[in-house]
Structure formats: structure tokens, C-alpha cells
TORRODREN-752203 format. One line per field, with one value per residue (C-alpha): residue in three letters; x, y, z. Coordinates in nm, 2 decimals. Each point is the difference from the previous one (the first is absolute). Layout:
BEGIN
resn = [ala  ...] .
x = [X  ...] .
y = [Y  ...] .
z = [Z  ...] .
This chain:
BEGIN
resn = [met  phe  ala  ala  ala  ser  arg  lys  asn  arg  ser  met  lys  gly  asn  gln  glu  lys  arg  ser  thr  ser  glu  val  glu  phe  val  phe  his  phe  lys  ala  gly  arg  gln  ala  cys  met  leu  asn  val  pro  leu  glu  phe  pro  leu  gln  gln  ser  val  asp  asp  leu  his  gly  arg  leu  met  leu  leu  his  asn  leu  pro  cys  phe  ile  glu  asn  asp  leu  lys  asn  ala  leu  arg  thr  phe  ile  glu  glu  glu  asn  ile  asn  tyr  tyr  asp  arg  glu  ala  glu  gln  ala  leu  ala  arg  leu  gln  cys  gly  asp  ala  asp  leu  asp  gln  leu  val  asn  gly  trp  ala  lys  ala  tyr  thr  glu  thr  thr  leu  glu  his  ala  arg  pro  glu  glu  pro  asp  trp  asp  glu  asp  phe  ala  asp  val  tyr  his  glu  leu  ile  his  ser  pro  glu  thr  ser  arg  thr  leu  leu  asn  leu  glu  his  ser  tyr  phe  val  ser  val  ser  glu  leu  ile  ala  glu  arg  asp  met  glu  leu  lys  lys  leu  arg  glu  arg  gln  glu  ala  lys  met  asn  thr  val  met  gln  glu  leu  gly  lys  thr  leu  thr  asp  gln  asp  val  asn  ser  phe  ala  ala  thr  his  phe  glu  ser  gln  gln  ala  leu  glu  asn  lys  trp  ser  asn  glu  leu  lys  gln  ile  arg  ala  ile  gln  lys  gln  glu  tyr  gln  glu  trp  val  val  lys  leu  his  gln  asp  leu  lys  asn  pro  asn  ser  ser  ile  arg  phe  ser  asp  phe  ile  ser  asn  val  phe  pro  ser  gln  ser  asp  glu  ile  lys  leu  gln  pro  ser  gln  leu  thr  glu  ser  ala  glu  gly  asp  glu  arg  tyr  glu  glu  gln  gly  lys  leu  glu  glu  ser  phe  thr  ile  his  leu  gly  ala  gln  leu  lys  thr  met  his  asn  leu  arg  leu  leu  arg  thr  asp  val  leu  asp  phe  cys  lys  his  lys  arg  his  tyr  arg  ser  gly  val  lys  leu  his  arg  leu  gln  thr  ala  leu  ser  leu  tyr  ser  thr  ser  leu  cys  gly  leu  val  leu  leu  val  asp  asn  arg  ile  asn  ser  tyr  ser  gly  ile  lys  arg  asp  phe  ala  thr  val  cys  gln  glu  cys  thr  asp  phe  his  phe  pro  gln  leu  glu  glu  gln  leu  glu  ile  val  gln  gln  val  ala  leu  tyr  ala  arg  ala  gln  arg  gly  ser  lys  val  lys  gly  gln  gln  asp  val  pro  asn  arg  asn  gly  gly  ser  glu  asp  lys  ser  lys  ala  val  glu  arg  asn  pro  ala  asn  ile  leu  pro  gly  glu  phe  tyr  ile  thr  arg  his  ser  asn  leu  ser  glu  lys  his  val  val  phe  his  leu  cys  val  asp  asp  asn  val  arg  ser  gly  asn  ile  thr  ala  arg  asp  pro  ala  ile  met  gly  leu  arg  asn  ile  leu  lys  val  cys  cys  thr  his  asp  ile  thr  thr  ile  ser  ile  pro  leu  leu  leu  val  his  asp  met  ser  glu  glu  met  thr  ile  pro  trp  cys  leu  lys  arg  ala  glu  leu  val  phe  lys  cys  val  lys  gly  phe  met  met  glu  met  ala  ser  trp  asp  gly  gly  ile  ser  arg  thr  val  gln  phe  leu  val  pro  gln  asn  ile  ser  glu  glu  met  phe  tyr  gln  leu  ser  asn  met  leu  pro  gln  ile  phe  arg  leu  ser  ser  pro  leu  thr  leu  thr  ser  lys  arg  asp  ser  leu  lys  gln  gln] .
x = [0.60  -0.02  0.16  0.29  0.03  0.22  0.00  -0.14  -0.02  -0.27  -0.10  -0.34  -0.03  -0.33  -0.14  0.10  -0.26  0.05  0.30  0.22  0.01  0.27  -0.03  0.20  0.03  0.03  0.26  -0.02  0.17  -0.07  0.04  -0.30  0.18  0.31  -0.21  0.16  -0.31  -0.06  -0.27  -0.04  -0.25  -0.02  -0.06  -0.06  0.19  -0.03  -0.22  -0.32  -0.09  0.09  0.26  -0.17  -0.31  0.24  0.17  -0.35  -0.13  0.32  0.00  -0.41  0.06  0.30  -0.09  0.37  0.12  -0.04  0.36  0.11  -0.25  0.26  0.27  -0.20  -0.14  0.32  0.13  -0.29  0.02  0.37  -0.08  -0.29  0.22  0.24  -0.16  -0.20  0.29  0.19  -0.37  0.01  0.39  -0.09  -0.27  0.22  0.25  -0.26  -0.12  0.33  0.11  -0.36  0.09  0.37  -0.17  -0.23  -0.27  -0.18  -0.24  0.23  -0.32  -0.24  0.30  0.05  -0.41  0.01  0.26  -0.13  -0.37  0.17  0.20  -0.26  -0.24  0.24  0.16  -0.19  0.13  -0.02  -0.37  -0.27  -0.17  -0.35  -0.26  -0.13  -0.35  -0.23  -0.19  0.33  0.10  -0.32  -0.01  0.36  -0.10  -0.27  0.11  0.29  -0.30  -0.24  0.24  0.16  -0.25  0.07  -0.22  -0.22  -0.23  -0.03  -0.06  -0.23  -0.22  0.00  -0.10  -0.29  -0.09  -0.02  -0.24  -0.22  -0.07  -0.05  -0.22  -0.21  -0.02  -0.15  -0.21  -0.17  -0.01  -0.20  -0.21  -0.08  -0.06  -0.23  -0.22  0.00  -0.14  -0.24  -0.14  0.02  -0.20  -0.28  -0.05  0.03  -0.29  -0.19  0.04  -0.10  -0.32  -0.05  0.06  -0.29  -0.19  0.23  0.31  0.12  0.26  0.23  -0.05  0.12  0.29  0.11  -0.03  0.20  0.28  -0.01  0.10  0.27  0.17  -0.05  0.17  0.26  0.08  0.02  0.24  0.20  0.03  0.11  0.25  0.19  0.02  0.09  0.29  0.11  -0.01  0.25  0.23  0.06  0.02  0.27  0.15  0.01  0.10  0.31  0.16  -0.07  0.20  0.32  0.00  -0.02  0.27  0.23  -0.05  0.09  0.30  0.10  0.18  -0.06  -0.35  -0.18  -0.34  -0.23  -0.28  -0.28  0.10  0.09  -0.33  -0.18  0.24  -0.07  -0.40  -0.14  -0.34  0.13  0.19  -0.29  -0.12  0.38  0.03  -0.29  0.07  -0.18  -0.12  -0.22  -0.23  -0.38  -0.13  -0.24  0.30  0.16  -0.34  -0.06  0.36  -0.02  -0.34  0.22  0.25  -0.26  -0.10  0.41  0.09  0.40  0.18  0.41  0.24  0.38  0.08  0.32  0.03  0.23  0.13  0.38  0.07  -0.35  -0.09  -0.26  -0.31  -0.29  -0.33  -0.31  -0.35  -0.23  -0.37  -0.05  -0.10  0.25  0.00  0.08  0.37  -0.03  -0.25  0.14  -0.18  -0.13  0.08  0.39  0.01  0.39  -0.08  -0.11  0.31  0.23  -0.15  0.06  0.34  0.09  -0.11  0.17  0.35  -0.02  -0.13  0.32  0.17  0.02  -0.29  -0.31  -0.37  -0.23  -0.40  -0.16  -0.31  -0.26  -0.12  -0.21  0.13  -0.03  0.30  -0.21  -0.12  -0.41  -0.14  0.00  0.35  0.20  -0.22  -0.01  0.43  -0.03  -0.19  0.27  0.27  -0.16  -0.04  0.37  0.25  0.29  0.30  0.24  -0.18  -0.26  -0.35  -0.19  -0.19  0.34  0.13  -0.31  0.04  0.36  -0.13  -0.28  0.27  0.25  -0.28  -0.15  0.38  0.05  -0.33  0.07  0.32  -0.17  -0.27  0.29  0.14  -0.37  -0.05  0.32  -0.11  -0.34  0.08  0.11  -0.32  -0.10  -0.04  -0.09  -0.36  0.08  0.25  -0.15  -0.31  0.23  0.14  -0.31  -0.09  0.37  -0.10  -0.39  0.16  0.38  0.01  -0.12  0.26  -0.06  -0.03  0.32  0.20  0.04  0.12  0.21  -0.04  0.20  -0.08  0.11  -0.33  -0.12  -0.01  0.22  0.09  0.19  -0.08  -0.34  -0.04  -0.32  -0.08  -0.27  -0.23  -0.35  -0.28  0.19  0.13  -0.36  -0.01  0.14  0.19  0.28  0.38  0.34  0.00  -0.23  0.06  -0.03  0.26  0.22  -0.03  0.09  0.31  0.07  -0.07  0.24  0.28  -0.04  0.05  0.34  0.13  -0.15  0.08  -0.34  0.05  -0.40  -0.25  -0.43  -0.16  -0.38  0.01  -0.34  0.11  -0.35  -0.03  -0.38  -0.23  -0.26  -0.28  0.19  0.34  -0.08  0.23  0.09  0.03  0.23  0.23  0.04  0.13  0.20  0.22  -0.01  0.21  0.19  0.16  0.05  0.14  0.24  0.12  0.06  0.16  0.27  0.06  0.11  0.27  0.15  -0.11  0.17  0.18  -0.18  -0.06  -0.26  -0.40  -0.33  -0.32  -0.35  -0.27  -0.32  -0.37  -0.31  -0.18  -0.32  0.18  -0.10  0.23  -0.03  0.10  0.30  0.16  -0.08  0.22  0.26  0.04  0.03  0.31  0.23  -0.12  0.15  0.30  0.27  -0.02  0.28  0.01  0.29  0.21  0.04  0.33  0.12  0.37  0.04  0.07  -0.37  -0.16  0.22  -0.11  -0.37  0.01] .
y = [-0.07  -0.30  -0.01  -0.14  -0.29  -0.23  -0.45  -0.14  -0.32  -0.11  -0.35  -0.10  -0.31  -0.16  -0.30  -0.37  -0.01  0.33  0.02  0.26  0.31  0.24  0.39  0.11  0.33  -0.02  0.27  0.16  0.28  0.17  0.32  0.23  0.23  0.17  -0.10  -0.32  -0.19  -0.27  -0.22  -0.22  -0.28  -0.18  -0.41  -0.27  -0.32  -0.27  0.17  -0.13  0.17  0.00  0.24  0.13  0.07  0.18  0.23  0.06  0.15  0.21  0.13  0.11  0.11  0.19  0.14  -0.08  0.10  -0.28  -0.01  -0.18  -0.25  -0.28  0.13  0.00  -0.35  -0.14  0.12  -0.11  -0.35  -0.02  0.17  -0.25  -0.31  0.09  0.13  -0.31  -0.20  0.20  -0.03  -0.41  0.03  0.13  -0.24  -0.30  0.15  0.04  -0.33  -0.13  0.20  -0.14  -0.33  0.04  0.10  -0.28  0.28  -0.21  -0.28  -0.29  -0.25  0.27  0.10  -0.36  -0.07  0.37  -0.08  -0.37  0.13  0.29  -0.32  -0.25  0.26  0.13  -0.34  -0.21  -0.32  0.03  0.13  -0.19  -0.21  0.11  -0.22  -0.28  0.14  -0.27  0.09  0.04  -0.31  -0.19  0.18  -0.14  -0.28  -0.02  0.13  -0.28  -0.29  0.12  -0.02  -0.34  -0.26  -0.24  0.21  0.28  -0.25  -0.12  0.41  0.03  -0.30  0.09  0.40  -0.15  -0.21  0.27  0.20  -0.30  0.01  0.34  0.07  -0.31  0.18  0.34  -0.23  -0.11  0.36  0.08  -0.28  0.05  0.41  -0.05  -0.26  0.23  0.28  -0.19  -0.09  0.33  0.14  -0.26  0.16  0.31  -0.10  -0.11  0.32  0.18  -0.11  0.00  0.37  0.22  -0.27  -0.14  0.18  0.32  0.22  -0.01  -0.39  -0.05  0.25  -0.23  -0.32  0.17  0.11  -0.38  -0.11  0.23  -0.07  -0.38  0.03  0.23  -0.26  -0.30  0.20  0.12  -0.39  -0.12  0.35  -0.13  -0.36  0.09  0.20  -0.25  -0.30  0.22  0.12  -0.38  -0.09  0.27  -0.08  -0.39  0.05  0.21  -0.18  -0.30  0.16  0.10  -0.39  -0.10  0.21  -0.09  -0.38  0.05  0.19  -0.31  -0.24  -0.28  0.05  -0.27  0.09  -0.01  0.25  -0.24  -0.11  0.37  0.13  -0.28  0.01  0.42  0.01  -0.31  0.13  0.17  -0.29  -0.18  0.39  0.06  -0.30  0.09  -0.05  0.19  -0.30  -0.05  0.30  -0.04  0.02  0.28  0.19  0.01  0.06  0.33  0.09  -0.04  0.22  0.28  -0.04  0.04  0.41  0.07  0.16  0.13  0.15  0.02  0.25  0.08  0.38  0.22  0.34  0.27  0.26  -0.09  -0.32  -0.22  -0.23  -0.25  -0.09  -0.23  0.12  -0.21  0.04  -0.25  0.00  -0.14  0.10  0.22  -0.24  -0.30  0.04  0.02  -0.29  -0.35  -0.29  -0.29  -0.29  0.01  -0.07  0.00  0.34  0.17  -0.15  0.14  0.33  -0.01  -0.13  0.31  0.18  -0.14  -0.02  0.39  0.10  0.12  0.11  0.31  -0.13  0.08  0.01  0.31  0.07  0.32  -0.04  0.27  0.10  0.28  0.26  -0.18  -0.20  -0.33  -0.32  -0.01  0.10  -0.09  -0.16  0.17  -0.36  -0.24  0.04  -0.02  -0.30  -0.13  0.07  -0.16  -0.35  -0.05  0.10  0.26  -0.21  0.27  0.37  0.13  -0.10  0.24  0.16  0.09  0.18  0.19  0.15  0.12  0.14  0.17  0.12  0.14  0.17  0.21  0.10  0.12  0.22  0.14  0.10  0.10  0.22  0.17  0.16  0.10  0.17  0.23  0.07  0.10  0.38  -0.07  0.06  -0.37  0.05  -0.41  -0.06  -0.34  -0.01  0.19  -0.29  -0.25  0.16  -0.01  -0.32  -0.11  0.19  -0.18  -0.32  -0.03  -0.33  -0.04  0.01  0.25  -0.19  -0.03  -0.12  -0.36  -0.24  -0.33  -0.32  -0.30  -0.41  -0.33  -0.14  0.07  -0.22  0.23  0.36  0.10  0.37  0.21  0.36  0.11  0.28  0.27  0.10  0.21  -0.02  0.21  -0.27  -0.15  0.34  0.03  0.32  -0.07  0.13  -0.13  0.22  -0.18  -0.09  -0.40  0.04  0.16  -0.24  -0.26  0.19  0.02  -0.39  -0.08  0.24  -0.26  -0.28  0.12  0.12  -0.37  -0.26  -0.06  -0.13  -0.08  0.19  -0.02  0.30  0.03  0.13  0.18  0.11  -0.18  -0.36  -0.08  0.15  0.24  0.14  0.37  -0.22  -0.01  -0.11  0.34  0.04  -0.32  0.08  0.39  -0.13  -0.29  0.26  0.23  -0.27  -0.14  0.26  0.15  -0.34  0.01  0.36  -0.14  -0.33  0.23  0.21  -0.31  -0.02  0.30  -0.17  -0.32  0.01  -0.21  -0.35  -0.22  -0.01  -0.17  0.20  -0.15  0.20  -0.15  0.06  -0.09  -0.36  0.12  0.19  -0.13  -0.19  0.17  0.34  -0.18  -0.07  0.34  0.09  -0.23  0.16  0.30  -0.06  -0.08  0.34  0.20  -0.24  -0.07  -0.39  -0.22  -0.15  -0.26  0.18  -0.28  0.13  -0.13  0.02  0.14  -0.35  -0.12  0.26  -0.02  -0.36  0.06  0.26] .
z = [-1.78  0.16  0.36  0.12  0.24  0.10  -0.01  0.31  0.11  0.25  0.06  0.17  0.23  0.09  0.10  -0.10  -0.25  -0.21  -0.18  0.06  -0.21  -0.10  -0.16  -0.21  -0.20  -0.36  -0.15  -0.33  -0.20  -0.34  -0.15  -0.17  -0.18  0.18  0.36  0.22  0.15  0.21  0.05  0.39  0.04  0.28  -0.08  0.24  -0.06  -0.12  -0.23  -0.12  -0.30  -0.38  -0.09  -0.34  0.22  0.26  -0.26  -0.15  0.32  0.05  -0.35  0.08  0.36  -0.06  -0.35  -0.07  -0.41  -0.25  -0.10  0.36  -0.01  -0.11  0.21  0.27  -0.07  -0.03  0.33  0.18  -0.13  0.12  0.31  0.12  -0.11  0.19  0.33  -0.05  0.02  0.31  0.20  -0.09  0.12  0.33  0.08  -0.03  0.17  0.30  -0.04  0.02  0.32  0.15  -0.06  0.12  0.33  0.03  -0.05  -0.29  0.05  -0.21  -0.03  -0.13  -0.25  -0.15  -0.03  -0.18  -0.24  -0.05  -0.05  -0.27  -0.15  -0.05  -0.14  -0.28  -0.05  -0.25  0.09  0.35  0.01  0.12  -0.31  -0.08  0.15  -0.28  -0.16  -0.01  -0.30  -0.16  0.05  -0.03  -0.37  -0.13  0.14  -0.21  -0.31  0.05  0.00  -0.25  -0.25  0.06  -0.21  0.30  0.25  -0.19  -0.06  0.32  0.12  -0.25  0.09  0.39  -0.09  -0.24  0.31  0.21  -0.24  -0.04  0.39  0.06  -0.34  0.15  0.34  -0.21  -0.16  0.34  0.10  -0.30  0.03  0.37  -0.04  -0.31  0.25  0.26  -0.23  -0.16  0.35  0.09  -0.33  0.06  0.39  -0.16  -0.21  0.28  0.20  -0.28  -0.02  0.34  -0.01  0.10  0.17  0.29  -0.07  -0.08  -0.16  0.31  -0.03  -0.34  0.05  0.29  -0.20  -0.24  0.26  0.14  -0.34  -0.11  0.33  -0.08  -0.34  0.16  0.24  -0.22  -0.23  0.25  0.11  -0.32  -0.07  0.30  -0.05  -0.36  0.11  0.22  -0.19  -0.25  0.27  0.09  -0.37  -0.04  0.30  -0.11  -0.33  0.10  0.26  -0.27  -0.28  0.25  0.16  -0.37  -0.16  0.37  -0.06  -0.36  0.09  0.23  -0.19  0.25  -0.06  -0.23  0.11  -0.29  -0.12  0.05  0.38  0.07  -0.10  0.21  0.31  -0.01  -0.15  0.04  -0.07  -0.29  -0.18  -0.20  -0.12  -0.11  -0.25  -0.17  -0.35  -0.33  -0.15  0.29  -0.10  -0.04  -0.39  0.16  0.11  -0.29  -0.22  0.24  -0.12  -0.33  0.01  0.16  -0.24  -0.32  0.12  -0.01  -0.32  -0.06  -0.24  0.03  -0.18  0.02  -0.04  -0.01  0.15  0.03  -0.17  -0.09  0.21  -0.03  0.27  -0.09  0.22  0.02  -0.04  0.12  -0.07  0.18  0.08  0.35  0.38  0.18  0.27  -0.17  0.07  0.35  0.02  0.12  -0.19  0.27  -0.29  -0.03  -0.36  -0.21  -0.15  0.34  0.15  -0.23  0.03  0.41  -0.07  -0.22  0.26  0.30  -0.19  -0.05  0.33  0.13  -0.34  -0.22  -0.21  0.16  -0.12  0.09  -0.02  -0.01  0.19  -0.08  0.41  0.11  0.23  0.35  0.13  0.11  -0.13  0.05  -0.36  -0.35  -0.16  0.35  0.17  -0.31  -0.02  0.44  -0.06  -0.21  0.22  0.30  -0.19  0.05  0.25  -0.09  0.14  -0.08  0.03  0.28  -0.06  -0.21  0.27  0.17  -0.31  -0.02  0.33  -0.02  -0.36  0.19  0.30  -0.34  -0.16  0.37  0.02  -0.37  0.02  0.36  -0.20  -0.29  0.22  0.18  -0.30  -0.16  0.31  -0.04  -0.36  0.12  -0.08  -0.31  -0.26  -0.15  -0.39  -0.05  0.13  -0.04  0.22  0.24  -0.03  0.04  0.33  0.16  -0.10  0.20  0.29  0.03  -0.03  0.07  -0.01  -0.41  -0.25  -0.30  -0.40  -0.15  0.32  0.08  0.29  -0.04  0.19  -0.04  -0.03  -0.06  0.06  -0.35  -0.32  -0.23  0.16  0.25  0.04  -0.04  -0.05  0.14  -0.25  0.12  -0.24  -0.01  -0.23  -0.21  -0.20  -0.12  -0.19  -0.39  0.06  0.20  -0.13  0.07  0.27  0.21  0.32  -0.02  -0.38  0.24  0.28  -0.25  -0.11  0.36  0.08  -0.33  0.14  0.35  -0.21  -0.16  0.31  0.19  -0.27  -0.08  -0.37  -0.08  0.05  -0.10  -0.02  -0.09  -0.37  0.07  0.37  0.11  0.10  -0.11  -0.31  0.02  -0.25  -0.04  -0.14  -0.33  -0.29  -0.08  0.34  0.06  -0.34  0.15  0.38  -0.15  -0.24  0.27  0.25  -0.26  -0.15  0.39  0.11  -0.31  0.12  0.31  -0.10  -0.21  0.30  0.21  -0.22  0.18  0.32  -0.02  -0.26  -0.26  0.18  -0.23  0.18  -0.06  0.00  0.02  -0.10  0.18  -0.14  0.17  -0.06  -0.10  -0.34  -0.29  -0.21  -0.29  0.21  0.15  -0.35  -0.12  0.34  -0.11  -0.37  0.14  0.20  -0.28  -0.15  0.31  0.13  -0.26  -0.02  -0.10  -0.26  -0.21  -0.26  -0.32  -0.15  -0.35  -0.16  -0.40  -0.08  0.11  -0.15  -0.31  -0.07  0.10  -0.34] .
């Protein structure tokens, strides 16, 4: 039996910063058998609690019978609605009374109402500040799709590339000469070792040489960083000014005059025509094309609704998709034009680059890729070094979050020894990533690619016993999923999960690895239909340049056996068949 209580109404007054509240008791009558019961609950208004939560707490706290659950919820909801309205009515009446008595500050009320109105009404809200990157992207997208200005933009970008590549060549030459001088001097020092010089003297010479190299490298690094910053600022300002002049109907300025006025030193380089190439340059490019092999296929995938995809098998260097050609041949220009046209579109091009577990650009193919990125200024996205710094910070934060979860599960015995070893490796160096994980960099300064997936692999990919559950294979699946969600319609994948051939990679090894990757990618592509609704894509399988031609065509013959190729059907009518008989 619950004790009876009368309805109370007590108001609590606070300071001006704190809203006043009132306490009202909720009374609910019900019958349990022949006994009449009453529930009294003091509630504070305005009520900030959910009605459902309050109802559940009352049922649990007072051990109420289940047959009154619905009646209690309805009565409680009605009571709260009425008391909230009564509370706000009293607040409004008191505010009006203070206004009539002159106790309220009119200026404060007006400013409060004006602020609330402008923040909740879209047409009176303050307009968002324009974003320079978004404005520049829109302007560039419009100019690059104009036949009148696209050629000018590409020629200007190429002239910038030539100037930076010449500076890099000068840097490499100076570093080479310094190393040659230091090597000759060190040979002389080693001849005097034990005669007039000691080991300490040799170490001192080596330390001096290292400091000289570091100083020279830092000098050139700062100079290259400065020239790229100047080029990016000049280029963006030039693009925006050109767009403004084209939009001005009173402007009759010609492209050649505009370029000569803005960049007098660049005008001669921009006007270079493809016909001005030297014969030796054309011979070098022709030699590069000779080692390239390519096979193309068209396939259909899907159970009921089939989607057409394009597959290509290429024997080439993975960085050939990134490098700019020094001499601007017409075919190279078309590749660069296509990349520029699709920069801000829903048809992006991606590349999978196999890297180690360190997020840097100091060794292996990462260093070669960084060198390619340095040769041409990126006018739209941060430079590679800045993007890697951001990736490093995100990786450290993600690793810290995982570490906190692992510490919370330390009491649980780990049955999988492999995962325990991985967690120990992460604890040793939290800045590294695990095999199968990848990070993404964006680029506008590459020849044919916009996005690069840096997939972490270990030495296990060189063995011949990996399965479909290997971290590298699962990393490919996650990469393809990112492609579906971020409008990447062309992706280039290393077929053998290596960039260079070695002695242990025999013909059976290559065939087994290619079959595994082909079948896994086919399954992932069939999953794409559920991810993106079935969009036609281009998947390029890359094999190393030093693979034999015979091995290349064996892989090419394997592809139609795994994928279903699209072949034309020849239909004949009944009349034609009778005539043939």
C-alpha cells in the first residue's frame, strides 16, 4: 500500500543565469485485486527526461504489476504534457509582468531575439565564407574542359615540370660530385691509416663527410620546396585571373598576350610544339615502348543483372603510370589531358603500390615514387611529404585507440598466438602499420593516376603458400571497396603481388599466384554489384618488366578461363538456314 499525499506546487527561484524550476507531484490511482492503490511521484518541471525512460524506472523501482503498464504510461505522458505547458505559460506571464514593470532590459531582449532568429532562419543567417580550394577546383574544372584553355593549362604545367626536373638534375649532379670527392679523399685517408692517422681521425673524416652531405641535401630540399610553393601560388592565381578575364564580356585579351604579360619568362616554353622534339628523344621513347606488352579483355560479371567490365594485362613498370615524359609527345599529351579532365569527376584512376610497414619515403619503391612526385608540383593537393605526415598522425592515433582496447582485454586468454605476436610487434613500434593495411595519397601531378593506395605487405608474399585469407589479398578487397565508395573506376593492381621478379619466382609459382589473384579479384568484383549497384570498371593487372614474354602470354591465356568474356552471337533466321540446305 502506497502512502497518500496531497498535490504540492513549490516554485524555486534562482539567479538570472539559472532557469527557475517547479516541483509537481504526479498522482496515479489503480486497483490491485480489491485493494485501491495510489502512486505519488514528485517531478521537476520543465522535465528533461524521456517519458519512456521515466516509465521504465517507475515500474522497476516500485515493483508495479504489469497489467497497469500501459495505463501508467498514458497517464504519465498526459500529465507531463499538461504540466510543461502550464510551466511555460507561467514563465511567459512572469516575463510579461517584468516587461510591464520596467524590470527587463529591452536591449538584451532584442539582441537575444535577433540572434535566435538569424541562427534558426536560413535566409537571414550569415553566408558561409568561401573556400579557396573549392573555388579553385570549380574554376580549374571549367577551364580544363574548355578547348580554348585546356591546351594552355597543360603547356604551362609542363613548363613548370621542366624547370623543376632541371633543378633536380642539377641537385643530383652536385651531390654526385661531392660523393666522388669524398670517396677519393677517404681512399687517401685509408692509405695513411696506421702511419700518420688513427682510427679516430678516420671517424672524424667520415663524420665531416656525412655532415657535408646532409647540409647540401637540406639546402637543395629547401630550394625545391620554395620553388614548388612559388609555382603553386603563381599557377592558382593565374588560373583564377584567366577565368575572370574570360567571364568579362568587355575583355578582348588574347591567350598569348595574357601569358606574356603574366609570365614573361614562361611564354617561350609554353608555346613549344610537339614538332620541335629531337630525334634522340623520340628514339628513347620508342625504346621504352618496345618492352611494354598489353592484352585487353571485355567481361560480364553478375548472377542476374550482368555488368560489363574491362580487364587489361600489362607488362610494365608500375611507376610508368606516374612519370611525366620530359618531351611532350602527342600521345603523352593525350594521357595527361585525360587525367586532367577527370580530376574532379566520378571517374578517378587509382594505383596499388606495395610498400613496407613504415610510413615514409626513404627506401625502396617509396623513394622512387617520392622522386617522381617531386619532379612536378602538385597544384591541387598537399605535397606527398605533408600527406604522409598526416597519415602518420592518424596511424598513431588509431594505434593508441587499439592499444587501449587490447589493455582492457588482457585478462582474457588469447588462443591465437599469431594475433598476440602482432600486438607485441605493434607495441614495439606503434608508428608502423600491419600487413594488409593501407593508406591513401591524392595527386594531380602524376601522369595517369589520381589516387595511390600504399598497401603494406611483408616477405610472406614471396612465398608460394599464401591463401585467399592472406592479409595482402584482404587488403585488395578493402581497396576495391574504397574504389566503389569513392568513384574510382580504374584501378591498377600488381598481379603477382610483387613489383620485381626474383629467383624463387618460378613458372609454377607465377601461375599459382596469378590464378589466386585472378579468382579473388573476380569474387571481389562480383561483390561490387552489391556495393555500388553495378558500375562498369576497368581493372589493370600489372606484371613486372623483367618477366618473360612466354610467361606473359601464359598469364594472358589464363585470364579468359577464369573470367567470362563477352563474345558476339551470330543469329540466323529459319529462312536463311533453309537456303543454306
